[in-house]
C-alpha positions in Angstrom: -0.1 0.1 0.2 1.3 3.4 -0.8 1.9 6.1 1.7 -0.8 8.3 0.3 -3.4 5.7 0.9 -2.2 4.9 4.4 -2.4 8.8 5.2 -6.0 8.9 3.9 -6.8 6.0 6.2 -5.0 7.3 9.2 -6.9 10.7 8.8 -10.4 8.9 8.8 -9.8 7.2 11.8 -7.6 9.8 13.9 -6.5 9.5 16.6 -7.1 5.7 16.8 -5.0 3.1 15.1 -2.4 5.3 13.6 0.1 3.8 11.2 3.3 4.8 12.9 5.6 2.6 10.9 5.5 5.2 8.1 7.3 7.6 10.4 11.2 7.7 10.9 12.4 6.9 14.4 13.6 10.3 14.9 10.8 12.2 13.0 10.8 16.0 13.5 7.2 17.4 14.6 6.1 21.0 14.7 3.1 22.9 15.3 2.0 26.2 16.6 2.1 24.5 20.1 4.8 21.9 19.9 8.3 21.3 18.5 10.0 18.0 19.1 11.8 14.8 17.6 11.1 11.2 17.9 8.1 8.7 17.1 7.7 8.0 20.8 6.9 11.9 21.5 4.6 12.0 18.6 2.7 9.0 19.9 2.3 10.5 23.3 0.9 13.8 21.8 -1.8 11.8 19.8 -2.5 9.8 23.1 -2.8 13.0 25.0 -5.3 14.3 22.5 -7.4 11.2 22.5 -7.4 11.1 26.4 -8.1 14.8 26.9 -10.6 15.7 23.8 -14.0 14.0 22.8 -15.2 13.1 19.3 -12.0 14.1 17.5 -12.2 14.4 13.8 -9.6 15.1 11.2 -11.3 16.0 7.9 -8.7 15.7 5.0 -9.8 18.1 2.3 -6.8 17.7 -0.3 -3.5 15.5 -0.4 -0.7 15.8 -3.0 2.9 14.4 -3.4 5.6 16.1 -5.3 9.0 14.3 -5.1 9.7 13.4 -1.2 7.2 16.1 -0.2 3.3 15.5 0.7 1.0 18.2 1.4 -2.5 17.9 3.2 -5.1 20.3 3.9 -7.3 19.5 6.8 -9.7 20.6 9.5 -9.2 19.2 13.1 -12.1 19.4 15.3 -13.1 18.2 18.7 -15.3 18.8 21.7 -13.3 20.5 24.7 -13.6 18.9 28.2 -15.6 22.2 29.6 -18.9 21.8 31.1 -20.5 23.7 28.2 -18.8 21.3 25.8 -17.7 23.7 23.0 -17.1 22.4 19.7 -13.6 23.5 18.5 -11.9 23.5 15.0 -8.5 24.3 13.5 -8.4 24.6 9.8 -4.9 24.0 8.6 -2.3 22.0 6.3 0.7 19.9 6.8 4.0 19.4 5.0 5.5 15.9 5.3 8.8 15.1 3.9 10.1 11.7 3.2 13.5 10.3 3.8 15.4 8.2 1.3 13.6 5.0 2.8 10.3 6.7 2.0 9.5 7.2 5.8 8.1 10.5 6.9 11.0 12.4 8.8 9.5 15.9 9.0 5.9 16.7 9.7 5.0 20.4 10.2 1.7 21.7 10.7 0.5 25.1 9.9 -2.7 26.6 11.0 -4.9 28.9 9.1 -6.0 30.7 12.6 -4.1 32.1 15.4 -3.6 30.2 18.8 -5.8 33.0 20.2 -8.6 32.4 17.7 -8.6 28.9 18.8 -8.7 29.8 22.4 -11.5 32.1 21.6 -13.5 29.2 20.4 -13.5 27.7 24.3 -15.5 30.7 25.4 -18.1 30.8 22.6 -21.5 30.0 24.3 -24.0 28.6 22.0 
């Protein structure tokens, strides 16, 4: 199975049953809140999300590959663990770089909204 097909499946079932074998052991990850190296840290971050947030969905809007670079466009949404259960969402995109073995050795997420805009969603009463 090719890496694009695997990523599409992983997005559909995120955060459960992710295919960590497509990542290099020392993968570099960065988003507006985190910056680290290592597949173990990456697994812990996803585990934290699945333990802390409810009804997580990672909707894949687009995926493309050019050489050793894969770009995805997505919306991550979840229900926050607050008594009023606000639904929150981050639209964004990822740039994944493959090493010579075809493994993802760099995964950088970019958000289309600011961290403050994300935080504001927590306090929107509906």
